[in-house]
N, CA, C, O and CB atoms as a CASP TS submission, in Angstrom:
PFRMAT TS
TARGET T0000
AUTHOR 0000-0000-0000
METHOD Language model
MODEL 1
PARENT N/A
ATOM      1  N   UNK     1     112.843 101.067 110.023  1.00  0.00           N
ATOM      2  CA  UNK     1     112.372 100.222 109.227  1.00  0.00           C
ATOM      3  C   UNK     1     113.087 101.351 107.622  1.00  0.00           C
ATOM      4  O   UNK     1     113.244 102.559 107.442  1.00  0.00           O
ATOM      5  CB  UNK     1     110.404  99.904 109.600  1.00  0.00           C
ATOM      6  N   UNK     2     113.325 100.116 106.798  1.00  0.00           N
ATOM      7  CA  UNK     2     113.943 100.999 105.725  1.00  0.00           C
ATOM      8  C   UNK     2     113.091 100.751 104.487  1.00  0.00           C
ATOM      9  O   UNK     2     112.555  99.644 104.438  1.00  0.00           O
ATOM     10  CB  UNK     2     115.547 100.654 105.436  1.00  0.00           C
ATOM     11  N   UNK     3     112.926 101.390 103.722  1.00  0.00           N
ATOM     12  CA  UNK     3     112.149 101.371 102.461  1.00  0.00           C
ATOM     13  C   UNK     3     112.932 102.041 101.484  1.00  0.00           C
ATOM     14  O   UNK     3     113.472 103.131 101.676  1.00  0.00           O
ATOM     15  CB  UNK     3     110.780 102.016 102.568  1.00  0.00           C
ATOM     16  N   UNK     4     113.007 101.168 100.093  1.00  0.00           N
ATOM     17  CA  UNK     4     113.662 101.522  98.864  1.00  0.00           C
ATOM     18  C   UNK     4     113.343 101.970  97.848  1.00  0.00           C
ATOM     19  O   UNK     4     113.135 100.979  97.148  1.00  0.00           O
ATOM     20  CB  UNK     4     114.096 100.866  98.479  1.00  0.00           C
ATOM     21  N   UNK     5     113.130 102.963  97.187  1.00  0.00           N
ATOM     22  CA  UNK     5     112.190 103.779  96.224  1.00  0.00           C
ATOM     23  C   UNK     5     113.032 103.924  95.122  1.00  0.00           C
ATOM     24  O   UNK     5     113.970 104.619  95.513  1.00  0.00           O
ATOM     25  CB  UNK     5     111.643 105.239  96.752  1.00  0.00           C
ATOM     26  N   UNK     6     113.207 103.596  93.807  1.00  0.00           N
ATOM     27  CA  UNK     6     113.655 103.444  92.728  1.00  0.00           C
ATOM     28  C   UNK     6     112.951 104.215  91.474  1.00  0.00           C
ATOM     29  O   UNK     6     112.270 103.588  90.662  1.00  0.00           O
ATOM     30  CB  UNK     6     113.695 102.171  92.655  1.00  0.00           C
ATOM     31  N   UNK     7     113.164 105.603  91.380  1.00  0.00           N
ATOM     32  CA  UNK     7     112.390 106.226  90.307  1.00  0.00           C
ATOM     33  C   UNK     7     113.416 106.529  89.039  1.00  0.00           C
ATOM     34  O   UNK     7     113.005 106.999  87.978  1.00  0.00           O
ATOM     35  CB  UNK     7     111.666 107.629  90.892  1.00  0.00           C
ATOM     36  N   UNK     8     114.689 106.225  89.267  1.00  0.00           N
ATOM     37  CA  UNK     8     115.467 106.554  88.314  1.00  0.00           C
ATOM     38  C   UNK     8     114.861 105.895  87.013  1.00  0.00           C
ATOM     39  O   UNK     8     114.658 104.681  87.048  1.00  0.00           O
ATOM     40  CB  UNK     8     116.851 106.170  88.658  1.00  0.00           C
ATOM     41  N   UNK     9     114.537 106.650  85.794  1.00  0.00           N
ATOM     42  CA  UNK     9     114.216 106.514  84.522  1.00  0.00           C
ATOM     43  C   UNK     9     115.762 105.289  83.564  1.00  0.00           C
ATOM     44  O   UNK     9     115.603 104.188  83.037  1.00  0.00           O
ATOM     45  CB  UNK     9     114.029 108.424  83.966  1.00  0.00           C
ATOM     46  N   UNK    10     116.982 106.059  83.695  1.00  0.00           N
ATOM     47  CA  UNK    10     117.860 105.529  82.900  1.00  0.00           C
ATOM     48  C   UNK    10     118.566 106.085  81.852  1.00  0.00           C
ATOM     49  O   UNK    10     117.868 106.545  80.948  1.00  0.00           O
ATOM     50  CB  UNK    10     117.394 104.718  82.511  1.00  0.00           C
ATOM     51  N   UNK    11     119.211 106.129  81.786  1.00  0.00           N
ATOM     52  CA  UNK    11     120.260 106.970  80.539  1.00  0.00           C
ATOM     53  C   UNK    11     119.459 106.789  79.162  1.00  0.00           C
ATOM     54  O   UNK    11     119.148 107.780  78.502  1.00  0.00           O
ATOM     55  CB  UNK    11     122.095 106.124  80.293  1.00  0.00           C
ATOM     56  N   UNK    12     119.110 105.383  78.720  1.00  0.00           N
ATOM     57  CA  UNK    12     118.876 104.669  77.765  1.00  0.00           C
ATOM     58  C   UNK    12     116.855 105.318  77.801  1.00  0.00           C
ATOM     59  O   UNK    12     116.445 106.029  76.884  1.00  0.00           O
ATOM     60  CB  UNK    12     119.489 102.782  78.133  1.00  0.00           C
ATOM     61  N   UNK    13     116.125 104.987  78.720  1.00  0.00           N
ATOM     62  CA  UNK    13     114.862 106.021  78.407  1.00  0.00           C
ATOM     63  C   UNK    13     115.034 107.578  78.057  1.00  0.00           C
ATOM     64  O   UNK    13     114.617 108.096  77.022  1.00  0.00           O
ATOM     65  CB  UNK    13     113.977 106.056  79.668  1.00  0.00           C
ATOM     66  N   UNK    14     115.683 108.206  79.038  1.00  0.00           N
ATOM     67  CA  UNK    14     116.023 109.370  79.046  1.00  0.00           C
ATOM     68  C   UNK    14     116.429 110.305  77.649  1.00  0.00           C
ATOM     69  O   UNK    14     115.957 111.388  77.302  1.00  0.00           O
ATOM     70  CB  UNK    14     116.948 109.247  79.896  1.00  0.00           C
ATOM     71  N   UNK    15     117.818 109.200  76.778  1.00  0.00           N
ATOM     72  CA  UNK    15     117.882 109.696  75.469  1.00  0.00           C
ATOM     73  C   UNK    15     117.089 109.520  74.554  1.00  0.00           C
ATOM     74  O   UNK    15     116.819 110.416  73.754  1.00  0.00           O
ATOM     75  CB  UNK    15     118.746 109.432  74.997  1.00  0.00           C
ATOM     76  N   UNK    16     116.465 108.085  74.499  1.00  0.00           N
ATOM     77  CA  UNK    16     115.314 107.390  73.711  1.00  0.00           C
ATOM     78  C   UNK    16     114.071 108.558  74.106  1.00  0.00           C
ATOM     79  O   UNK    16     113.318 108.792  73.161  1.00  0.00           O
ATOM     80  CB  UNK    16     114.956 105.528  74.335  1.00  0.00           C
ATOM     81  N   UNK    17     113.857 109.111  75.054  1.00  0.00           N
ATOM     82  CA  UNK    17     112.306 109.857  75.218  1.00  0.00           C
ATOM     83  C   UNK    17     112.986 111.288  74.300  1.00  0.00           C
ATOM     84  O   UNK    17     112.363 111.553  73.271  1.00  0.00           O
ATOM     85  CB  UNK    17     111.592 110.272  77.397  1.00  0.00           C
ATOM     86  N   UNK    18     113.992 112.032  74.570  1.00  0.00           N
ATOM     87  CA  UNK    18     114.602 113.249  73.953  1.00  0.00           C
ATOM     88  C   UNK    18     114.465 112.856  72.470  1.00  0.00           C
ATOM     89  O   UNK    18     113.811 113.549  71.691  1.00  0.00           O
ATOM     90  CB  UNK    18     116.214 113.576  74.446  1.00  0.00           C
ATOM     91  N   UNK    19     115.085 111.750  72.107  1.00  0.00           N
ATOM     92  CA  UNK    19     115.383 111.728  70.476  1.00  0.00           C
ATOM     93  C   UNK    19     114.223 110.968  69.932  1.00  0.00           C
ATOM     94  O   UNK    19     114.072 111.385  68.783  1.00  0.00           O
ATOM     95  CB  UNK    19     116.896 110.929  69.990  1.00  0.00           C
ATOM     96  N   UNK    20     113.489 110.220  70.145  1.00  0.00           N
ATOM     97  CA  UNK    20     112.267 109.509  69.598  1.00  0.00           C
ATOM     98  C   UNK    20     111.248 110.185  69.706  1.00  0.00           C
ATOM     99  O   UNK    20     110.441 110.163  68.776  1.00  0.00           O
ATOM    100  CB  UNK    20     111.953 108.337  70.133  1.00  0.00           C
ATOM    101  N   UNK    21     111.027 110.872  70.714  1.00  0.00           N
ATOM    102  CA  UNK    21     109.593 111.209  71.324  1.00  0.00           C
ATOM    103  C   UNK    21     108.270 110.320  70.806  1.00  0.00           C
ATOM    104  O   UNK    21     107.167 110.584  70.328  1.00  0.00           O
ATOM    105  CB  UNK    21     109.279 112.784  70.947  1.00  0.00           C
ATOM    106  N   UNK    22     108.879 109.333  71.109  1.00  0.00           N
ATOM    107  CA  UNK    22     107.073 108.502  70.567  1.00  0.00           C
ATOM    108  C   UNK    22     106.178 108.119  71.445  1.00  0.00           C
ATOM    109  O   UNK    22     106.186 108.658  72.552  1.00  0.00           O
ATOM    110  CB  UNK    22     107.078 107.030  69.814  1.00  0.00           C
ATOM    111  N   UNK    23     105.282 107.176  71.157  1.00  0.00           N
ATOM    112  CA  UNK    23     104.743 106.531  71.623  1.00  0.00           C
ATOM    113  C   UNK    23     104.834 105.776  72.659  1.00  0.00           C
ATOM    114  O   UNK    23     104.202 105.822  73.715  1.00  0.00           O
ATOM    115  CB  UNK    23     104.573 106.224  71.055  1.00  0.00           C
ATOM    116  N   UNK    24     106.095 104.693  72.127  1.00  0.00           N
ATOM    117  CA  UNK    24     106.378 103.189  72.920  1.00  0.00           C
ATOM    118  C   UNK    24     107.290 104.121  73.999  1.00  0.00           C
ATOM    119  O   UNK    24     107.299 103.782  75.182  1.00  0.00           O
ATOM    120  CB  UNK    24     107.421 101.588  71.835  1.00  0.00           C
ATOM    121  N   UNK    25     108.057 105.304  73.555  1.00  0.00           N
ATOM    122  CA  UNK    25     109.330 105.556  74.614  1.00  0.00           C
ATOM    123  C   UNK    25     108.199 105.834  75.592  1.00  0.00           C
ATOM    124  O   UNK    25     108.260 105.225  76.660  1.00  0.00           O
ATOM    125  CB  UNK    25     110.692 106.973  74.315  1.00  0.00           C
ATOM    126  N   UNK    26     106.768 106.987  75.313  1.00  0.00           N
ATOM    127  CA  UNK    26     106.338 107.445  76.161  1.00  0.00           C
ATOM    128  C   UNK    26     105.804 106.495  76.877  1.00  0.00           C
ATOM    129  O   UNK    26     105.984 106.776  78.062  1.00  0.00           O
ATOM    130  CB  UNK    26     105.722 108.304  75.876  1.00  0.00           C
ATOM    131  N   UNK    27     105.429 105.844  76.799  1.00  0.00           N
ATOM    132  CA  UNK    27     104.676 104.385  77.293  1.00  0.00           C
ATOM    133  C   UNK    27     105.940 103.969  78.409  1.00  0.00           C
ATOM    134  O   UNK    27     105.594 104.159  79.575  1.00  0.00           O
ATOM    135  CB  UNK    27     104.395 102.927  75.712  1.00  0.00           C
ATOM    136  N   UNK    28     107.089 103.532  78.270  1.00  0.00           N
ATOM    137  CA  UNK    28     107.772 102.791  79.184  1.00  0.00           C
ATOM    138  C   UNK    28     108.211 104.102  80.131  1.00  0.00           C
ATOM    139  O   UNK    28     108.899 103.732  81.083  1.00  0.00           O
ATOM    140  CB  UNK    28     109.029 101.804  78.480  1.00  0.00           C
ATOM    141  N   UNK    29     108.068 104.984  80.108  1.00  0.00           N
ATOM    142  CA  UNK    29     108.380 106.021  80.980  1.00  0.00           C
ATOM    143  C   UNK    29     107.762 106.383  82.047  1.00  0.00           C
ATOM    144  O   UNK    29     108.147 106.588  83.198  1.00  0.00           O
ATOM    145  CB  UNK    29     108.431 106.922  80.459  1.00  0.00           C
ATOM    146  N   UNK    30     106.048 106.479  81.178  1.00  0.00           N
ATOM    147  CA  UNK    30     104.807 106.058  82.183  1.00  0.00           C
ATOM    148  C   UNK    30     104.752 104.828  82.943  1.00  0.00           C
ATOM    149  O   UNK    30     104.239 104.746  84.059  1.00  0.00           O
ATOM    150  CB  UNK    30     103.597 105.967  81.467  1.00  0.00           C
ATOM    151  N   UNK    31     105.262 103.928  82.350  1.00  0.00           N
ATOM    152  CA  UNK    31     105.521 102.526  83.354  1.00  0.00           C
ATOM    153  C   UNK    31     106.071 102.664  84.317  1.00  0.00           C
ATOM    154  O   UNK    31     105.681 101.931  85.226  1.00  0.00           O
ATOM    155  CB  UNK    31     106.238 101.480  82.934  1.00  0.00           C
ATOM    156  N   UNK    32     107.156 103.573  84.623  1.00  0.00           N
ATOM    157  CA  UNK    32     108.160 103.548  85.348  1.00  0.00           C
ATOM    158  C   UNK    32     107.524 104.641  86.086  1.00  0.00           C
ATOM    159  O   UNK    32     107.813 104.316  87.238  1.00  0.00           O
ATOM    160  CB  UNK    32     109.547 103.644  84.730  1.00  0.00           C
ATOM    161  N   UNK    33     106.989 105.496  86.161  1.00  0.00           N
ATOM    162  CA  UNK    33     106.387 106.747  86.849  1.00  0.00           C
ATOM    163  C   UNK    33     105.336 106.038  87.212  1.00  0.00           C
ATOM    164  O   UNK    33     104.686 106.770  87.959  1.00  0.00           O
ATOM    165  CB  UNK    33     106.064 108.134  86.030  1.00  0.00           C
ATOM    166  N   UNK    34     104.726 104.858  87.080  1.00  0.00           N
ATOM    167  CA  UNK    34     103.360 104.140  87.676  1.00  0.00           C
ATOM    168  C   UNK    34     103.991 103.425  88.869  1.00  0.00           C
ATOM    169  O   UNK    34     103.539 103.330  90.010  1.00  0.00           O
ATOM    170  CB  UNK    34     102.495 102.950  86.536  1.00  0.00           C
ATOM    171  N   UNK    35     105.408 102.827  88.244  1.00  0.00           N
ATOM    172  CA  UNK    35     106.301 101.565  89.515  1.00  0.00           C
ATOM    173  C   UNK    35     106.442 102.822  90.841  1.00  0.00           C
ATOM    174  O   UNK    35     106.350 102.604  92.049  1.00  0.00           O
ATOM    175  CB  UNK    35     108.638 100.753  88.761  1.00  0.00           C
ATOM    176  N   UNK    36     106.654 103.962  90.255  1.00  0.00           N
ATOM    177  CA  UNK    36     107.481 104.775  91.004  1.00  0.00           C
ATOM    178  C   UNK    36     106.171 105.294  92.489  1.00  0.00           C
ATOM    179  O   UNK    36     106.327 105.486  93.695  1.00  0.00           O
ATOM    180  CB  UNK    36     108.183 106.243  89.756  1.00  0.00           C
ATOM    181  N   UNK    37     105.163 105.341  91.720  1.00  0.00           N
ATOM    182  CA  UNK    37     103.956 105.898  91.961  1.00  0.00           C
ATOM    183  C   UNK    37     103.598 105.098  93.050  1.00  0.00           C
ATOM    184  O   UNK    37     103.210 105.590  94.110  1.00  0.00           O
ATOM    185  CB  UNK    37     102.998 105.930  90.831  1.00  0.00           C
ATOM    186  N   UNK    38     103.739 103.482  92.791  1.00  0.00           N
ATOM    187  CA  UNK    38     103.097 102.173  93.740  1.00  0.00           C
ATOM    188  C   UNK    38     104.147 101.964  94.376  1.00  0.00           C
ATOM    189  O   UNK    38     103.926 101.082  95.206  1.00  0.00           O
ATOM    190  CB  UNK    38     102.535 100.724  93.056  1.00  0.00           C
ATOM    191  N   UNK    39     105.438 102.411  94.428  1.00  0.00           N
ATOM    192  CA  UNK    39     106.595 102.323  95.401  1.00  0.00           C
ATOM    193  C   UNK    39     106.424 103.407  96.360  1.00  0.00           C
ATOM    194  O   UNK    39     107.040 103.065  97.369  1.00  0.00           O
ATOM    195  CB  UNK    39     108.009 102.431  94.714  1.00  0.00           C
ATOM    196  N   UNK    40     105.872 104.579  96.541  1.00  0.00           N
ATOM    197  CA  UNK    40     105.651 105.741  97.217  1.00  0.00           C
ATOM    198  C   UNK    40     104.004 105.184  98.166  1.00  0.00           C
ATOM    199  O   UNK    40     103.724 105.287  99.361  1.00  0.00           O
ATOM    200  CB  UNK    40     105.554 107.228  95.901  1.00  0.00           C
ATOM    201  N   UNK    41     103.294 104.669  97.130  1.00  0.00           N
ATOM    202  CA  UNK    41     102.380 104.430  98.185  1.00  0.00           C
ATOM    203  C   UNK    41     102.395 103.399  99.104  1.00  0.00           C
ATOM    204  O   UNK    41     101.805 103.518 100.178  1.00  0.00           O
ATOM    205  CB  UNK    41     101.347 104.353  97.736  1.00  0.00           C
ATOM    206  N   UNK    42     103.179 102.112  98.719  1.00  0.00           N
ATOM    207  CA  UNK    42     103.463 101.376  99.816  1.00  0.00           C
ATOM    208  C   UNK    42     103.986 102.044 100.725  1.00  0.00           C
ATOM    209  O   UNK    42     103.408 101.968 101.810  1.00  0.00           O
ATOM    210  CB  UNK    42     104.158 100.413  99.612  1.00  0.00           C
ATOM    211  N   UNK    43     105.074 102.814 100.661  1.00  0.00           N
ATOM    212  CA  UNK    43     106.115 103.669 101.908  1.00  0.00           C
ATOM    213  C   UNK    43     105.347 104.504 102.594  1.00  0.00           C
ATOM    214  O   UNK    43     105.777 105.064 103.602  1.00  0.00           O
ATOM    215  CB  UNK    43     107.386 104.678 101.356  1.00  0.00           C
ATOM    216  N   UNK    44     103.886 104.726 102.051  1.00  0.00           N
ATOM    217  CA  UNK    44     103.297 105.769 102.948  1.00  0.00           C
ATOM    218  C   UNK    44     102.672 104.635 104.167  1.00  0.00           C
ATOM    219  O   UNK    44     102.781 104.672 105.392  1.00  0.00           O
ATOM    220  CB  UNK    44     101.966 106.884 102.029  1.00  0.00           C
ATOM    221  N   UNK    45     101.940 103.574 103.204  1.00  0.00           N
ATOM    222  CA  UNK    45     101.279 102.595 104.218  1.00  0.00           C
ATOM    223  C   UNK    45     102.337 101.949 105.062  1.00  0.00           C
ATOM    224  O   UNK    45     101.910 101.472 106.113  1.00  0.00           O
ATOM    225  CB  UNK    45     100.431 101.437 103.484  1.00  0.00           C
ATOM    226  N   UNK    46     103.336 101.855 104.887  1.00  0.00           N
ATOM    227  CA  UNK    46     104.021 101.239 105.967  1.00  0.00           C
ATOM    228  C   UNK    46     104.438 102.369 107.063  1.00  0.00           C
ATOM    229  O   UNK    46     104.415 102.066 108.256  1.00  0.00           O
ATOM    230  CB  UNK    46     105.289 100.452 105.388  1.00  0.00           C
ATOM    231  N   UNK    47     104.775 103.524 106.695  1.00  0.00           N
ATOM    232  CA  UNK    47     104.833 104.515 107.751  1.00  0.00           C
ATOM    233  C   UNK    47     103.362 104.690 108.279  1.00  0.00           C
ATOM    234  O   UNK    47     103.176 104.571 109.490  1.00  0.00           O
ATOM    235  CB  UNK    47     105.462 105.907 107.210  1.00  0.00           C
ATOM    236  N   UNK    48     102.355 104.951 107.480  1.00  0.00           N
ATOM    237  CA  UNK    48     101.592 105.002 108.453  1.00  0.00           C
ATOM    238  C   UNK    48     101.154 103.965 109.458  1.00  0.00           C
ATOM    239  O   UNK    48     100.624 104.361 110.496  1.00  0.00           O
ATOM    240  CB  UNK    48     100.778 105.393 107.988  1.00  0.00           C
ATOM    241  N   UNK    49     101.387 102.209 109.171  1.00  0.00           N
ATOM    242  CA  UNK    49     101.298 101.393 110.115  1.00  0.00           C
ATOM    243  C   UNK    49     102.331 101.851 111.170  1.00  0.00           C
ATOM    244  O   UNK    49     102.068 101.397 112.284  1.00  0.00           O
ATOM    245  CB  UNK    49     101.443 100.060 109.613  1.00  0.00           C
ATOM    246  N   UNK    50     103.348 102.566 111.125  1.00  0.00           N
ATOM    247  CA  UNK    50     104.732 102.229 112.398  1.00  0.00           C
ATOM    248  C   UNK    50     104.091 103.496 113.396  1.00  0.00           C
ATOM    249  O   UNK    50     104.215 103.654 114.610  1.00  0.00           O
ATOM    250  CB  UNK    50     107.000 102.632 111.687  1.00  0.00           C
ATOM    251  N   UNK    51     103.407 104.268 112.443  1.00  0.00           N
ATOM    252  CA  UNK    51     102.572 105.653 113.582  1.00  0.00           C
ATOM    253  C   UNK    51     101.815 105.172 114.107  1.00  0.00           C
ATOM    254  O   UNK    51     101.755 105.469 115.300  1.00  0.00           O
ATOM    255  CB  UNK    51     101.764 106.946 113.100  1.00  0.00           C
ATOM    256  N   UNK    52     100.682 104.052 113.521  1.00  0.00           N
ATOM    257  CA  UNK    52      99.743 103.522 114.195  1.00  0.00           C
ATOM    258  C   UNK    52     100.260 102.777 115.521  1.00  0.00           C
ATOM    259  O   UNK    52      99.626 102.905 116.568  1.00  0.00           O
ATOM    260  CB  UNK    52      99.047 102.694 113.293  1.00  0.00           C
ATOM    261  N   UNK    53     101.262 102.106 115.465  1.00  0.00           N
ATOM    262  CA  UNK    53     102.335 101.099 116.284  1.00  0.00           C
ATOM    263  C   UNK    53     102.630 101.979 117.282  1.00  0.00           C
ATOM    264  O   UNK    53     102.278 101.628 118.408  1.00  0.00           O
ATOM    265  CB  UNK    53     103.791 100.535 115.487  1.00  0.00           C
ATOM    266  N   UNK    54     103.202 103.069 117.167  1.00  0.00           N
ATOM    267  CA  UNK    54     103.733 104.068 118.207  1.00  0.00           C
ATOM    268  C   UNK    54     102.624 105.036 118.977  1.00  0.00           C
ATOM    269  O   UNK    54     102.997 105.853 119.819  1.00  0.00           O
ATOM    270  CB  UNK    54     104.773 105.022 117.436  1.00  0.00           C
TER
END
């Protein structure tokens, strides 16, 4: 079973975070981190399900 985890913030967000270092950019980066966290939690649930089946 394959899981796709995408946690890259992208060139624009990396540059904007460095250049502007402001609230909006921090919020955008935090949103990406939260998305990645949800993806990791989902992958963990899938692995645990597979382990239970084994």
